[in-house]
GUFIVO-613836 format. One record per residue (C-alpha): residue in one letter; x, y, z. Coordinates in steps of 0.25 Angstrom, whole numbers, plus 5000, padded with zeros to 4 digits. Each point is the difference from the previous one (the first is absolute). Layout:
% residues N
AXYZ;...
//
This chain:
% residues 326
X533553265376;X501250075007;X500050155000;X501350085005;X500050145004;X501350084999;X500350145003;X500650114992;X501050105007;X500550145002;X501450025002;X500350105012;X501550015000;X501349934994;X499449974986;X501149964990;X500949945011;X499449864998;X500649974987;X501349915000;X500850104992;X499950095012;X499849915013;X501149904995;X501050125001;X499550075012;X498849935006;X498650064999;X498750045008;X498650024996;X498750045008;X498849954993;X498550005004;X499049904995;X498750074996;X498549944999;X500150004984;X500249864996;X500449904989;X499049885000;X500449864994;X498949894999;X500449864997;X499049894997;X499949874993;X499850024985;X498949924992;X500950004988;X501449944999;X501250095000;X500250135007;X499050114999;X500650145004;X499150125001;X500750145003;X500050134990;X500049894990;X499549854999;X500949884998;X499549864997;X501349914999;X500349865001;X501450015006;X500850095009;X501050034989;X498950074991;X499650105011;X500350144995;X499950075013;X501449995006;X499650005015;X498849904999;X501049914991;X501150005010;X499249985013;X499249894994;X501449934995;X500650025014;X498749945007;X499949894990;X498650024999;X499349894992;X499050044989;X498550025003;X500050135007;X499450144998;X500750125005;X499450145001;X500650135004;X499350135004;X500650135005;X499450115008;X501050104993;X500649994986;X501449964998;X501150104997;X499650105011;X501149985010;X499449905011;X500849884997;X498949934993;X500949904993;X500649965013;X498649995007;X499549914988;X501249905001;X499849995015;X498549984998;X500249904989;X501049925008;X499150005012;X498849964992;X500749884994;X500549955013;X498750015006;X499449934988;X501049885002;X499850015015;X501450035002;X500450095013;X500850124997;X500650115008;X500050154997;X501550004999;X500049884990;X498950084991;X500950125000;X501349934997;X499449914989;X499350124994;X501250085000;X500949894994;X498949984989;X500050154996;X501550045003;X500749874996;X499249914991;X499450114992;X501150105002;X499150125003;X500850125005;X499150005013;X500350015015;X499649925012;X499150095007;X498749974992;X500049855003;X500350015015;X498950115003;X499049924991;X500249875008;X500150075014;X499150124999;X500050115011;X501150115001;X501249924998;X501550045001;X500949924991;X501549995001;X500849944989;X501549965003;X501049994989;X499849854999;X498550024996;X499449955013;X498850085005;X499550035014;X498750055002;X499350065013;X498850085001;X500150155003;X499950035015;X498950105000;X498950045010;X498549984996;X499850155001;X501250034991;X499549904991;X498650064999;X500650144998;X500949954989;X498949934993;X499150125001;X501150094994;X500349924988;X499350024986;X500249934987;X499650074987;X500149934986;X500950094990;X499349944988;X501349944995;X500449855000;X501449964997;X500949885000;X501050015011;X501049914994;X500750114991;X500250085013;X500549895008;X500949944989;X500750144999;X500250015015;X500649865000;X500950034989;X500550135006;X500249945014;X500849884994;X500950104992;X500350075014;X499350124995;X500350105012;X498750084999;X499249884999;X500749935012;X500050135009;X498550024996;X499649855004;X500950035013;X499150115003;X498749924997;X500549905011;X500350115010;X498650064997;X499449875002;X500649975014;X499750155004;X498549974995;X500049885009;X500550085012;X499050114998;X498849914999;X500349925012;X500250135008;X498650054994;X500650124993;X499250014987;X500450134997;X501549964999;X499549884992;X499350094990;X501350094999;X500849874997;X499049964989;X500350134994;X501549985001;X499849874995;X499250054988;X501050114996;X501249915001;X499349894992;X499750104989;X501450034998;X500549865001;X499449944987;X499550044986;X498549994998;X499750005015;X499050124999;X499550094989;X499650144999;X498549975002;X500349915012;X500950115006;X498950104998;X499049915007;X500949985012;X500250155001;X498550025000;X499949905011;X501150075008;X499250134999;X498749935005;X500349935013;X501149894996;X501150005010;X500849904991;X499849904989;X500649914989;X499749914989;X499749865004;X500949904993;X501250024991;X499450134995;X499550054986;X498549995004;X499149925008;X499550065014;X500450125007;X500149985015;X499950125009;X499950025015;X499150115005;X499350065012;X498950064991;X499449894992;X498850084995;X500950114994;X501049904994;X498849924994;X499350124994;X501350054993;X500349874995;X498649974995;X500050134993;X501249964992;X499349884996;X500749905009;X499249885005;X500249975015;X500349855005;X499449995014;X500849895007;X500449955014;X501249915004;X499949844999;X500649925011;X499749864995;X500949984988;X499749904990;X498849915005;X499249894995;X498650065000;X499049894996;X500249854999;X498949904997;
//
């Protein structure tokens, strides 16, 4: 049996500039952090012919073409996997909550099937192939950041040139600054899940149409991302928190459906109870609120009183790994 463990992520700056509709015009930059919440994929020899797939549903089919789950189907096709395999997916956090679960799933599945077939594969190859499947083969309006952070892990600076090439390097941050950052960040589930595709498609369409407000908004996102990198590398967490708030205010103005009256209210409650800055993780519309605070107990008390569930987390520095093989 093969088990792969692939991290989910939070975006710390530059989100939205990893879509080709933007970076092919002006280049992009995103700073992401992998966290210790995971997608697990198991691959095992099946006792019946065909393909047995278990996720939120169960599929038992004889051919790849019969598979209903788009990513399972296309990954199996590109890996040319013969019948007689059982694949199971388990997640620590539900899909649709802004943590890049689709990208992590695709990377983890590719990694599992490479290991199952005893084929070596690099983090870059996993990221590039996963992105190709989702963006090109399936035509999803996704960006690049999720696949790279899932494959590499850590706190990762990703730069996208106009030709689509991606350069990655770890954030240059001291151990003490990293601990302070980890201790200051808190995640709370809003209770809302959503599909990011509509928001991302709207961004892509408006960017392709040279919508001035969208392009200027994404220019600002990239600039904030670069300033977040500099602030964190300098150990200036208060500046980072202020940039989170600037990011959120700009993001709310950039796209329809980014927030809601209730999410705005919860954000205000957090600001009144110890949050120095925050934002929704992911494309927007729901999922998790991420805050930076110097008073964890006050913020936790206020959010719990509002009925929000905290997700305790730390950073992951392994990326996608094969956890067990026998």
